[in-house]
C-alpha positions as CSV (number, residue, x, y, z in Angstrom):
1,M,116.0,102.6,61.3
2,S,113.5,105.7,61.2
3,F,110.3,103.5,61.0
4,A,111.4,101.4,63.9
5,F,112.4,104.1,65.8
6,L,109.0,106.0,64.9
7,L,107.2,103.2,65.8
8,S,108.8,102.7,69.4
9,V,108.1,106.4,69.8
10,V,104.4,105.9,69.0
11,V,104.3,102.9,71.2
12,V,105.6,104.5,74.1
13,V,103.7,108.0,73.9
14,Y,100.2,106.0,73.3
15,N,100.6,103.9,76.6
16,N,102.0,107.3,78.7
17,I,99.2,109.4,77.5
18,V,96.2,106.8,77.5
19,N,96.7,105.7,81.1
20,R,96.0,109.4,82.2
21,W,92.5,108.8,80.6
22,G,90.0,107.7,83.4
23,P,87.8,105.1,81.3
24,F,91.3,103.3,80.3
25,Q,91.7,102.2,84.0
26,G,88.2,100.7,83.9
27,P,86.3,99.1,80.9
28,A,88.2,100.7,77.9
29,Y,91.4,99.1,78.9
30,L,90.8,95.8,77.1
31,P,89.2,96.8,73.9
32,L,91.6,99.6,73.3
33,N,94.7,98.0,74.2
34,L,93.8,94.9,71.8
35,M,93.1,97.4,69.2
36,F,96.1,99.1,69.5
37,A,98.2,95.9,69.4
38,A,96.5,95.1,66.3
39,A,97.1,98.2,64.6
40,V,100.7,97.9,65.4
41,I,100.9,94.5,64.0
42,F,99.3,95.3,60.8
43,V,101.2,98.4,60.2
44,A,104.5,96.9,60.9
45,A,103.6,93.9,58.7
46,A,102.1,95.9,55.8
47,T,105.0,98.5,55.8
48,L,107.7,96.2,56.0
49,G,106.4,93.0,54.6
50,L,106.9,91.0,57.8
51,S,106.2,87.4,57.8
52,R,104.3,85.5,60.8
53,A,107.4,83.9,61.7
54,E,109.3,87.2,61.8
55,L,106.7,88.8,63.8
56,G,106.7,85.7,66.3
57,L,103.0,84.7,65.6
58,Q,103.4,80.7,66.0
59,G,104.2,78.4,68.6
60,D,103.4,75.2,70.0
61,L,102.8,73.2,73.4
62,S,106.2,72.6,74.1
63,D,106.9,76.3,74.5
64,F,104.7,76.3,77.6
65,G,106.9,74.1,79.7
66,L,109.9,76.5,81.0
67,P,107.3,79.8,81.5
68,L,105.0,77.4,83.8
69,A,107.7,76.1,86.1
70,L,109.1,79.7,86.4
71,V,105.4,81.0,87.1
72,A,105.2,78.1,89.9
73,M,108.4,79.3,91.5
74,F,107.4,82.8,91.2
75,A,104.0,81.9,92.9
76,I,105.5,80.2,96.0
77,G,107.8,83.4,96.7
78,A,104.9,85.8,96.1
79,F,102.4,84.0,98.3
80,V,105.0,83.5,101.2
81,L,105.9,87.4,100.9
82,A,102.2,88.0,100.8
83,G,101.6,86.1,104.3
84,S,104.6,87.5,105.9
85,R,105.0,90.6,107.9
86,S,106.4,92.3,104.9
87,G,103.3,91.4,102.7
88,H,102.3,95.2,102.8
89,Y,105.0,96.0,100.5
90,I,103.1,94.5,97.5
91,A,99.6,95.3,98.7
92,D,97.9,97.1,96.1
93,R,94.6,99.2,96.3
94,R,93.8,98.7,92.8
95,V,92.9,95.3,93.0
96,V,92.5,94.6,97.1
97,D,88.7,95.1,96.7
98,L,88.4,92.9,93.9
99,H,86.2,89.7,94.4
100,G,84.5,87.0,92.9
101,S,83.9,87.2,89.1
102,A,85.6,90.6,89.0
103,L,88.8,89.1,90.4
104,A,88.3,86.2,88.2
105,F,88.1,88.8,85.1
106,Y,90.8,90.6,86.1
107,V,93.5,87.5,86.5
108,L,92.1,85.7,83.8
109,V,91.0,88.1,81.1
110,R,92.3,91.5,81.7
111,I,95.9,90.7,82.5
112,P,96.3,87.8,80.1
113,L,94.7,89.4,77.0
114,G,94.9,93.1,77.6
115,T,98.6,93.4,79.3
116,A,100.5,90.1,78.2
117,V,99.1,89.4,75.0
118,V,99.3,93.1,73.8
119,E,102.5,93.9,75.2
120,E,104.2,90.6,73.9
121,V,102.8,91.2,70.6
122,V,103.9,94.8,70.5
123,F,107.4,94.6,71.9
124,R,108.7,91.1,71.4
125,G,106.6,90.8,68.1
126,A,106.3,94.0,66.2
127,L,109.2,96.4,67.7
128,F,111.9,93.5,67.7
129,A,111.0,92.4,64.0
130,A,110.9,96.0,63.0
131,W,114.5,96.8,64.5
132,R,115.8,93.5,63.0
133,N,114.4,94.7,59.6
134,A,116.1,98.0,60.0
135,G,119.7,96.1,60.1
136,A,119.9,96.0,64.0
137,S,121.8,92.9,65.5
138,T,119.4,90.5,67.4
139,Q,121.1,91.9,70.5
140,L,120.8,95.6,69.6
141,A,117.0,94.8,68.4
142,A,116.4,93.1,71.9
143,V,117.9,96.1,73.7
144,C,115.7,98.7,71.8
145,A,112.5,96.7,72.1
146,S,113.2,96.4,75.8
147,V,114.1,99.9,76.6
148,A,110.8,100.7,74.9
149,F,109.2,98.3,77.1
150,G,110.9,100.0,80.4
151,L,109.4,103.5,79.0
152,W,106.2,102.2,78.4
153,H,105.6,101.6,82.4
154,V,106.6,105.4,83.1
155,A,102.9,106.4,83.4
156,P,101.5,103.4,85.1
157,T,104.0,103.6,87.7
158,I,103.2,107.0,88.5
159,I,99.6,106.3,88.8
160,G,100.0,103.2,90.9
161,L,102.3,104.7,93.4
162,R,100.0,107.8,93.8
163,L,97.1,105.6,94.3
164,N,98.9,103.6,96.9
165,D,100.5,106.6,98.4
166,P,99.1,109.7,97.7
167,R,101.7,111.6,99.8
168,A,104.4,110.4,97.8
169,S,107.3,112.8,97.5
170,W,108.6,114.0,94.2
171,R,111.8,111.8,95.3
172,K,109.9,108.8,95.9
173,L,108.2,108.9,92.5
174,S,111.4,109.6,90.7
175,L,112.9,106.6,92.3
176,A,109.9,104.5,91.5
177,V,109.9,105.6,87.8
178,T,113.6,105.0,87.5
179,G,113.3,101.6,89.4
180,A,110.2,100.5,87.1
181,I,112.1,101.4,84.0
182,L,115.3,99.2,85.0
183,I,113.2,96.4,86.2
184,T,110.9,96.2,83.0
185,T,113.6,96.6,80.7
186,V,115.6,93.7,82.2
187,A,112.4,91.7,82.1
188,G,111.9,92.5,78.6
189,L,115.4,91.2,77.8
190,G,114.3,87.9,79.7
191,L,111.1,87.6,77.7
192,Q,113.0,88.6,74.6
193,W,115.3,85.8,75.1
194,L,112.6,83.3,75.5
195,R,110.7,84.6,72.3
196,M,114.1,83.9,70.5
197,D,114.5,80.5,72.1
198,S,111.4,79.2,71.3
199,G,110.8,81.3,68.1
200,G,107.5,82.5,68.8
201,L,105.6,84.3,71.6
202,A,103.5,81.6,73.1
203,G,106.0,81.1,75.7
204,P,106.5,84.9,76.5
205,I,102.9,85.5,76.7
206,A,102.5,82.5,79.2
207,L,105.3,83.9,81.3
208,H,104.3,87.4,81.5
209,A,100.4,86.3,81.8
210,G,101.2,83.9,84.5
211,I,103.7,86.2,86.6
212,N,101.4,89.3,86.2
213,S,98.1,87.4,87.1
214,V,99.8,85.5,90.3
215,G,101.5,88.9,91.4
216,A,97.9,90.5,91.4
217,L,96.4,87.4,93.2
218,A,99.3,87.8,96.1
219,A,98.5,91.6,96.1
220,V,95.2,91.2,97.0
221,S,96.2,88.6,99.6
222,A,98.6,90.9,101.2
223,G,96.2,94.0,100.9
224,R,93.4,91.8,102.9
225,R,95.8,90.3,105.5
226,A,97.2,94.0,106.1
227,G,93.9,95.2,106.5
228,A,92.9,92.6,109.1
229,R,95.9,93.0,111.0
230,R,95.2,96.8,111.2
231,R,91.6,95.9,112.6
232,R,92.9,93.4,115.2
233,A,95.3,96.2,116.3
234,R,92.4,98.9,116.6
235,W,90.8,96.1,119.1
């Protein structure tokens, strides 16, 4: 299991270091993440002799049915929340000022390719396959890959919270990070189930991209509504 463990550590360390590099939050995000995912897949396949099927690099149109239905349900809930008095809880300064082509690029390119494709290829593809190849059971391999997925989100959570709440206490940061790890680990297990049920990564990518992109749009809507309410209150 040494290779699977080492690969998991490299993946977690990569994201928690690279997120602290300024340009990564801008133009470097997409190309750097895609190159990293390609490198992980190449190294895992070359080292372990994994097939396309073992890596999940397959799929067909039937894999999109359940993910799209789940995204539609999530969208209804997200936009209802964004339009409510509690919408400010999901507002995000990282996206609230995006408009037009910048917003379209963010939700149609940056998230689907730079986040969903990269993370599904790395976690539900390479890491899951590496742990299975090392002799782990399907369940244990899913847990190991999903825990790594949770730890992948430590630095992004800290950065996001500090941007939205610069005065956040250490306790609030600790709770946010712990919550993010738990939530994304559970989400990883759900995506892993979808990958195993369908046999490929097409479904998990569609679900991951759809939820993240819809979430970003809901955050934009919530932020603008909150801003409009504050302006009206001043008058």
